[in-house]
MISERO-874682 format. One record per residue (C-alpha): residue number from 1; y, z, x. Coordinates in Angstrom, 3 decimals. Example, Ala and Ser with C-alpha at 12.3 -4.5 7.8 and 13.67 -1.06 7.14 Angstrom:
2
[1,[-4.500,7.800,12.300]];
[2,[-1.060,7.140,13.670]];
//
This chain:
363
[1,[-70.684,-0.723,14.860]];
[2,[-71.106,-0.154,11.121]];
[3,[-74.002,-1.784,9.311]];
[4,[-74.014,-2.705,5.608]];
[5,[-77.426,-1.207,4.929]];
[6,[-77.232,2.004,6.943]];
[7,[-76.658,5.407,5.407]];
[8,[-73.003,6.414,5.281]];
[9,[-70.920,9.385,4.223]];
[10,[-67.912,9.915,1.996]];
[11,[-66.955,13.519,2.573]];
[12,[-70.090,15.576,1.992]];
[13,[-71.768,12.774,0.028]];
[14,[-74.415,10.652,1.756]];
[15,[-74.843,7.112,0.432]];
[16,[-77.918,4.946,1.064]];
[17,[-75.765,1.948,2.074]];
[18,[-72.147,0.778,2.271]];
[19,[-72.073,-1.302,-0.924]];
[20,[-69.954,-0.027,-3.810]];
[21,[-69.761,-1.252,-7.362]];
[22,[-66.046,-1.117,-8.086]];
[23,[-65.134,0.449,-11.428]];
[24,[-65.563,-2.205,-14.096]];
[25,[-64.437,-1.925,-17.704]];
[26,[-67.842,-1.963,-19.375]];
[27,[-66.464,-2.051,-22.957]];
[28,[-69.626,-0.222,-23.967]];
[29,[-68.570,3.167,-25.363]];
[30,[-68.434,3.783,-29.095]];
[31,[-65.178,4.192,-31.010]];
[32,[-65.077,7.876,-30.075]];
[33,[-65.414,7.127,-26.353]];
[34,[-69.010,8.330,-26.319]];
[35,[-71.740,6.937,-24.090]];
[36,[-74.052,4.404,-25.740]];
[37,[-77.455,2.977,-24.874]];
[38,[-75.670,-0.201,-23.760]];
[39,[-73.589,1.705,-21.212]];
[40,[-76.599,3.548,-19.815]];
[41,[-78.451,0.231,-19.519]];
[42,[-75.616,-1.444,-17.584]];
[43,[-75.363,1.393,-15.071]];
[44,[-79.100,1.925,-14.692]];
[45,[-79.606,-1.743,-13.792]];
[46,[-77.131,-1.304,-10.922]];
[47,[-78.989,1.756,-9.646]];
[48,[-82.290,-0.089,-9.903]];
[49,[-80.635,-2.845,-7.875]];
[50,[-79.921,-0.331,-5.064]];
[51,[-76.105,-0.196,-5.146]];
[52,[-75.056,2.604,-2.782]];
[53,[-72.236,3.985,-4.930]];
[54,[-71.655,2.979,-8.544]];
[55,[-68.175,3.780,-9.843]];
[56,[-68.226,4.011,-13.628]];
[57,[-65.508,2.021,-15.386]];
[58,[-62.307,3.949,-16.005]];
[59,[-62.588,6.847,-18.457]];
[60,[-59.587,8.178,-20.336]];
[61,[-58.535,11.770,-19.676]];
[62,[-56.122,12.144,-22.618]];
[63,[-56.258,10.464,-26.061]];
[64,[-52.892,8.652,-25.605]];
[65,[-54.241,7.363,-22.292]];
[66,[-56.866,5.129,-23.839]];
[67,[-56.654,1.477,-22.797]];
[68,[-59.082,-0.045,-25.305]];
[69,[-61.231,0.991,-28.247]];
[70,[-64.493,0.681,-26.310]];
[71,[-63.267,2.643,-23.277]];
[72,[-65.380,5.600,-22.168]];
[73,[-63.842,9.023,-22.799]];
[74,[-63.798,12.130,-20.591]];
[75,[-61.116,14.015,-22.516]];
[76,[-63.254,16.715,-24.130]];
[77,[-66.300,18.819,-23.293]];
[78,[-68.336,17.305,-26.114]];
[79,[-68.658,14.124,-24.061]];
[80,[-70.439,15.769,-21.121]];
[81,[-73.948,15.488,-22.559]];
[82,[-73.609,11.733,-23.071]];
[83,[-72.290,11.212,-19.561]];
[84,[-75.222,13.220,-18.225]];
[85,[-77.465,10.415,-19.501]];
[86,[-75.737,8.104,-17.021]];
[87,[-76.053,10.372,-14.001]];
[88,[-79.692,11.143,-14.768]];
[89,[-80.450,7.422,-15.056]];
[90,[-78.791,6.694,-11.698]];
[91,[-80.456,9.588,-9.931]];
[92,[-83.894,8.256,-10.809]];
[93,[-83.131,5.776,-8.040]];
[94,[-81.661,6.119,-4.551]];
[95,[-78.093,5.491,-5.725]];
[96,[-75.020,7.650,-6.248]];
[97,[-72.481,7.511,-9.066]];
[98,[-68.788,8.371,-9.299]];
[99,[-66.599,8.913,-12.343]];
[100,[-63.267,7.093,-12.394]];
[101,[-60.586,8.967,-14.353]];
[102,[-57.524,7.230,-15.737]];
[103,[-54.563,7.315,-18.115]];
[104,[-53.236,4.053,-19.549]];
[105,[-49.563,4.957,-19.452]];
[106,[-47.669,1.944,-20.810]];
[107,[-50.698,-0.354,-20.636]];
[108,[-52.008,0.347,-24.123]];
[109,[-50.681,-0.085,-27.661]];
[110,[-49.757,1.845,-30.795]];
[111,[-52.723,0.238,-32.528]];
[112,[-55.167,1.736,-30.031]];
[113,[-53.693,5.219,-29.530]];
[114,[-51.906,5.753,-32.846]];
[115,[-48.585,6.517,-31.164]];
[116,[-46.153,5.367,-28.521]];
[117,[-47.430,4.606,-25.003]];
[118,[-46.343,7.198,-22.424]];
[119,[-44.163,6.271,-19.438]];
[120,[-42.364,8.011,-16.550]];
[121,[-39.114,6.174,-17.382]];
[122,[-37.744,3.725,-19.905]];
[123,[-37.564,0.365,-18.135]];
[124,[-36.202,-2.072,-20.743]];
[125,[-37.627,-5.178,-19.058]];
[126,[-41.131,-3.766,-19.542]];
[127,[-40.543,-2.137,-22.937]];
[128,[-38.349,-4.725,-24.697]];
[129,[-38.507,-2.962,-28.054]];
[130,[-38.143,0.484,-26.525]];
[131,[-41.453,1.437,-28.112]];
[132,[-42.537,3.935,-25.469]];
[133,[-42.211,7.692,-25.020]];
[134,[-40.703,9.004,-21.791]];
[135,[-42.698,11.962,-20.519]];
[136,[-41.089,15.389,-20.385]];
[137,[-41.826,17.851,-17.613]];
[138,[-44.130,19.701,-20.019]];
[139,[-45.950,16.460,-20.871]];
[140,[-46.465,15.719,-17.176]];
[141,[-47.937,19.149,-16.491]];
[142,[-50.278,18.720,-19.459]];
[143,[-51.542,15.361,-18.197]];
[144,[-52.081,16.716,-14.676]];
[145,[-54.292,19.378,-16.213]];
[146,[-56.088,16.702,-18.264]];
[147,[-56.980,14.857,-15.054]];
[148,[-58.287,18.025,-13.417]];
[149,[-60.334,19.008,-16.471]];
[150,[-61.747,15.484,-16.686]];
[151,[-62.875,15.778,-13.066]];
[152,[-64.461,19.129,-13.870]];
[153,[-66.378,17.526,-16.753]];
[154,[-67.530,14.788,-14.411]];
[155,[-68.917,17.308,-11.963]];
[156,[-70.649,19.196,-14.786]];
[157,[-72.164,15.920,-16.014]];
[158,[-73.746,15.397,-12.594]];
[159,[-71.486,12.783,-11.044]];
[160,[-71.599,12.735,-7.250]];
[161,[-67.869,12.069,-6.874]];
[162,[-64.688,11.453,-8.852]];
[163,[-62.197,8.649,-8.287]];
[164,[-58.585,8.931,-9.493]];
[165,[-57.271,5.552,-10.668]];
[166,[-53.837,5.140,-9.065]];
[167,[-53.720,1.342,-9.183]];
[168,[-53.194,-1.636,-11.510]];
[169,[-50.121,-0.380,-13.353]];
[170,[-51.679,2.517,-15.252]];
[171,[-49.894,5.866,-15.465]];
[172,[-50.470,7.213,-11.932]];
[173,[-49.596,3.781,-10.560]];
[174,[-46.416,3.772,-12.672]];
[175,[-45.289,7.064,-11.152]];
[176,[-45.805,5.612,-7.655]];
[177,[-43.860,2.447,-8.444]];
[178,[-40.111,2.268,-7.702]];
[179,[-39.938,-0.414,-10.392]];
[180,[-41.445,1.797,-13.107]];
[181,[-40.311,5.272,-12.035]];
[182,[-36.539,5.737,-12.251]];
[183,[-36.674,9.499,-12.717]];
[184,[-34.168,11.658,-10.856]];
[185,[-36.065,14.942,-11.182]];
[186,[-38.869,16.194,-8.935]];
[187,[-41.200,13.469,-10.272]];
[188,[-39.103,10.599,-8.900]];
[189,[-35.983,9.647,-7.002]];
[190,[-37.690,9.127,-3.616]];
[191,[-41.100,8.148,-2.258]];
[192,[-42.004,11.849,-2.027]];
[193,[-40.924,12.414,-5.623]];
[194,[-42.772,9.367,-6.918]];
[195,[-46.013,10.440,-5.277]];
[196,[-45.756,14.029,-6.532]];
[197,[-47.644,13.296,-9.783]];
[198,[-50.676,12.005,-7.866]];
[199,[-50.346,14.777,-5.308]];
[200,[-50.425,17.455,-8.005]];
[201,[-53.446,15.845,-9.678]];
[202,[-55.266,15.974,-6.346]];
[203,[-54.264,19.581,-5.705]];
[204,[-55.175,20.767,-9.207]];
[205,[-58.516,18.991,-9.022]];
[206,[-59.344,20.461,-5.624]];
[207,[-58.516,23.940,-6.888]];
[208,[-60.832,23.455,-9.847]];
[209,[-63.758,21.755,-8.104]];
[210,[-63.423,23.000,-4.542]];
[211,[-62.357,20.924,-1.575]];
[212,[-65.945,19.946,-0.712]];
[213,[-66.519,17.946,-3.898]];
[214,[-65.917,14.269,-3.019]];
[215,[-62.598,13.031,-4.405]];
[216,[-61.550,9.387,-4.053]];
[217,[-58.423,7.439,-4.997]];
[218,[-58.046,3.799,-5.999]];
[219,[-54.642,2.754,-4.683]];
[220,[-52.433,-0.288,-5.036]];
[221,[-51.425,-1.680,-1.667]];
[222,[-48.834,-3.915,-3.335]];
[223,[-47.760,-4.697,-6.907]];
[224,[-46.822,-8.317,-6.099]];
[225,[-43.622,-8.156,-8.137]];
[226,[-39.950,-7.826,-7.250]];
[227,[-38.920,-4.182,-7.014]];
[228,[-42.504,-2.958,-7.144]];
[229,[-44.603,-0.880,-4.772]];
[230,[-44.967,-2.414,-1.327]];
[231,[-47.464,-1.835,1.460]];
[232,[-44.999,0.248,3.509]];
[233,[-44.743,2.864,0.760]];
[234,[-48.479,2.627,0.058]];
[235,[-49.027,3.609,3.677]];
[236,[-46.881,6.694,3.040]];
[237,[-49.007,7.502,-0.008]];
[238,[-52.184,7.163,2.050]];
[239,[-50.765,9.596,4.598]];
[240,[-50.118,12.111,1.829]];
[241,[-53.655,11.620,0.501]];
[242,[-55.137,12.232,3.939]];
[243,[-53.108,15.440,4.259]];
[244,[-54.392,16.535,0.835]];
[245,[-58.027,16.026,1.838]];
[246,[-58.929,12.869,-0.095]];
[247,[-62.327,11.556,1.035]];
[248,[-61.843,7.785,0.614]];
[249,[-59.315,5.229,-0.608]];
[250,[-60.287,2.039,-2.418]];
[251,[-57.661,-0.633,-1.736]];
[252,[-56.500,-2.905,-4.530]];
[253,[-53.253,-4.358,-5.846]];
[254,[-51.372,-5.737,-8.832]];
[255,[-50.292,-4.637,-12.312]];
[256,[-50.537,-6.142,-15.796]];
[257,[-47.792,-8.679,-15.065]];
[258,[-49.556,-9.835,-11.892]];
[259,[-53.130,-9.532,-13.179]];
[260,[-54.099,-12.961,-11.845]];
[261,[-53.720,-11.505,-8.345]];
[262,[-56.038,-8.564,-9.112]];
[263,[-58.956,-10.719,-10.280]];
[264,[-58.529,-14.030,-8.479]];
[265,[-60.410,-17.195,-9.316]];
[266,[-61.786,-20.105,-7.305]];
[267,[-63.147,-18.093,-4.388]];
[268,[-65.126,-21.059,-3.097]];
[269,[-64.877,-20.612,0.682]];
[270,[-65.174,-17.670,3.102]];
[271,[-61.483,-17.894,4.028]];
[272,[-60.586,-17.174,0.383]];
[273,[-62.659,-13.989,0.316]];
[274,[-61.418,-10.440,0.864]];
[275,[-57.903,-11.145,-0.349]];
[276,[-56.816,-7.519,0.083]];
[277,[-58.009,-7.403,3.708]];
[278,[-54.512,-7.881,5.237]];
[279,[-53.421,-4.729,3.414]];
[280,[-56.505,-2.832,4.586]];
[281,[-55.525,-3.617,8.170]];
[282,[-52.103,-2.052,7.637]];
[283,[-53.522,0.989,5.842]];
[284,[-56.051,1.406,8.652]];
[285,[-53.123,1.906,11.033]];
[286,[-51.611,4.553,8.737]];
[287,[-54.654,6.680,7.954]];
[288,[-58.096,7.625,9.210]];
[289,[-59.467,8.098,5.675]];
[290,[-62.546,5.936,4.987]];
[291,[-61.440,2.695,3.324]];
[292,[-63.297,0.919,0.521]];
[293,[-62.326,-2.761,0.359]];
[294,[-62.511,-4.690,-2.915]];
[295,[-61.219,-8.137,-3.780]];
[296,[-63.192,-11.363,-3.826]];
[297,[-65.858,-10.493,-1.256]];
[298,[-68.842,-12.780,-1.834]];
[299,[-70.842,-13.511,1.341]];
[300,[-72.953,-11.349,3.593]];
[301,[-71.276,-12.811,6.668]];
[302,[-67.819,-11.706,5.504]];
[303,[-69.101,-8.242,4.574]];
[304,[-70.709,-7.763,7.983]];
[305,[-67.640,-9.052,9.819]];
[306,[-65.288,-6.653,7.988]];
[307,[-67.531,-3.681,8.747]];
[308,[-68.233,-4.807,12.288]];
[309,[-64.528,-5.173,13.053]];
[310,[-63.859,-1.700,11.650]];
[311,[-61.370,-3.023,9.090]];
[312,[-63.065,-1.143,6.234]];
[313,[-65.899,1.339,5.882]];
[314,[-67.372,0.221,2.550]];
[315,[-67.574,-3.085,0.672]];
[316,[-66.767,-2.967,-3.034]];
[317,[-67.408,-5.641,-5.660]];
[318,[-66.965,-5.977,-9.398]];
[319,[-67.742,-9.426,-10.834]];
[320,[-70.732,-10.185,-8.569]];
[321,[-72.506,-7.076,-9.862]];
[322,[-71.941,-8.183,-13.458]];
[323,[-73.866,-11.376,-12.791]];
[324,[-76.351,-9.866,-10.315]];
[325,[-76.897,-6.122,-10.705]];
[326,[-79.718,-6.544,-8.170]];
[327,[-77.467,-8.210,-5.564]];
[328,[-77.702,-5.302,-3.102]];
[329,[-81.469,-5.529,-2.930]];
[330,[-81.377,-9.312,-2.588]];
[331,[-78.880,-9.134,0.270]];
[332,[-80.851,-6.414,2.033]];
[333,[-84.106,-8.368,1.765]];
[334,[-82.351,-11.601,2.799]];
[335,[-83.376,-13.256,-0.462]];
[336,[-79.787,-14.490,-0.522]];
[337,[-76.759,-14.362,1.754]];
[338,[-74.104,-14.611,-0.930]];
[339,[-73.327,-13.668,-4.514]];
[340,[-73.916,-16.326,-7.161]];
[341,[-70.725,-15.272,-8.984]];
[342,[-68.329,-18.258,-9.166]];
[343,[-65.267,-16.050,-9.819]];
[344,[-64.410,-17.754,-13.112]];
[345,[-63.433,-14.358,-14.606]];
[346,[-64.771,-15.202,-18.046]];
[347,[-66.527,-11.821,-17.912]];
[348,[-63.113,-10.135,-18.067]];
[349,[-61.955,-12.279,-20.976]];
[350,[-64.833,-11.620,-23.360]];
[351,[-63.659,-8.565,-25.318]];
[352,[-65.986,-8.358,-28.309]];
[353,[-69.124,-7.041,-26.618]];
[354,[-70.157,-5.018,-23.554]];
[355,[-69.341,-6.667,-20.235]];
[356,[-71.644,-9.534,-19.276]];
[357,[-71.684,-12.841,-17.401]];
[358,[-71.122,-15.602,-19.987]];
[359,[-72.585,-18.241,-17.669]];
[360,[-76.116,-16.909,-17.887]];
[361,[-75.830,-14.024,-20.369]];
[362,[-76.652,-11.444,-17.668]];
[363,[-76.469,-7.991,-19.231]];
//
């Protein structure tokens, strides 16, 4: 039976425990996407708090793929030295750190990227003014290479793993979605076509880094919207990822239009925790890849039950680690049996400064 505080492996990477800090938009880079002292501080506090695996908030691989002005960049080699500050800070402690790589796709604006957001297909309901650019085959190949090169930079900066963001309605997620991908070429038209973009990113990255470097994927189980990705097709995607040698899948769900179901509020009882667990159970039947479960997990009892029942292999949290970067240590030492986070989500609404808990100014 799995234990929360035992050593565990993701591919060739050994972690000191099974607690994961899910990628969190830190809003702490400078306007050029460069690492700042604030960003190093946020991540170092998590390592000091003994988180097993810290996944850095999504980093953009391509200038038009930037989600916000304070998003961390990984789109050019000049950023490697700044990112090395993060990995060196983490490795002073017994923690590991992964780089999450992402492209905004439609979920950005002309004001942020200085041009039209990029999409697999024009879907008028989600681009009412038509102010998007449909990707050409050449564009797609370029972005695949951008993902692979971003992963290479992450490895050179000392990250222990890389996670591809294929959830929450960003570009990779859009390609997977039957609602957002209406292409009739090799990049769409069927489940196999829709997953080809992600598949090629995985293959290109493995060729560049070697198959032994830990590569993870964050995957939507469901988009919670009519015509969107459903768990049945997500299970097909997970089968493809297993065949391609992915080392772990983090299970999430939702897109911009269903954001309230990604970060849910009022988690005030154990039965409201782990809201993606039903999807983990279905994915567990479809794949033997280690599963990382995120989504409203707050109490030690729920964490231990999920691991003990074999429904997931790792427990991932976002908001609790904003309020309590030392939560792992407190749980391990039985100083507490639950996170003090009240799931109000005000941390995700404060946009003018690096991420923090507004209730007690934790930073």
